[in-house]
N, C-alpha and C positions, 0 to 999 in steps of 0.2 A: 504494500500500500504506500502511495506517495503522500508526502506531507504537503499541506497547503503552501508552505514556503517554497518547496521545490516546484510546485505547479506555477507559482508566481514567477519564479526564476525562469522557468521554461517559457512563459508568456513574454517576459522581458527579452529573452534571447530571440524568440520568434520576431518580435517587433524590430530588433536590431538587425537581424538577418534580412528582413524585408527591405531595409534601407541601404543595403549594399548596392552601390551604383551599378547600373546595367553595363556601364563601360568598363567595369572592373573585370580582371581575369577571373576573380573568385565568384562572380555573380551566379554562374550556372551551378556551381557546387553549393553555394549558399541556398539556392532555390531547392535543391534536392534534400539537403539536410532539413530545411524548413518544412518541407512536405512530410518527411518522416517524423519530425517532432510533432507536427500537427496531428498526424494519425495516432501517434502514441498518446498525446494529451486527450484526444477524443475517447480513446479506449479507457484511460484512467477515469475520466469524467463519467463514462458510462458504467463504471464499476467492473470493467473487465481487467483481467490480469495482464500486466506488462512486464517484460523481462527487465529487471532493474539494471543489470550490467549493460544491456544493449542501450537502454535509455541514457545511462551515464556516459557511454561511449559517444552517442549522438550529441549530447550536450557538450562534451569535450571537443568534438569535431567542430561544432558550431562556434565555440569560443575561439578555436584556432583560426577558423576562417575569418572571423571578425578581426582578429589580431593581424592576420596577413593582409586583409583588405585595407586596414588602417595604415599599415606600413607602406603599402603600394601607393596610397593616396598622399603620404607625406613626401615621397620621393619626387 
C-alpha cells in the first residue's frame, strides 16, 4: 500500500515531467515514464496492487530524466 505522501510525490513528479520541453532530447523518455507512472497511480487509487520496487524504479527514472533535462537546458 502506498502512502499519501508518496502519491503526492508521484503527482508532483508527473507535473514536472509534463513540463519537459518538447525540444529536449529527454522529452520522449519523459513522456513514457509519465505514462507508466500515471497507470501505476490509477491502479493505486483504484485499490489494486502495484509492485513497489517497479514503482520506485519508475520514480527514480523520472527524477533522473528531470535532472538530465535541466542540465541540457543550462548548457
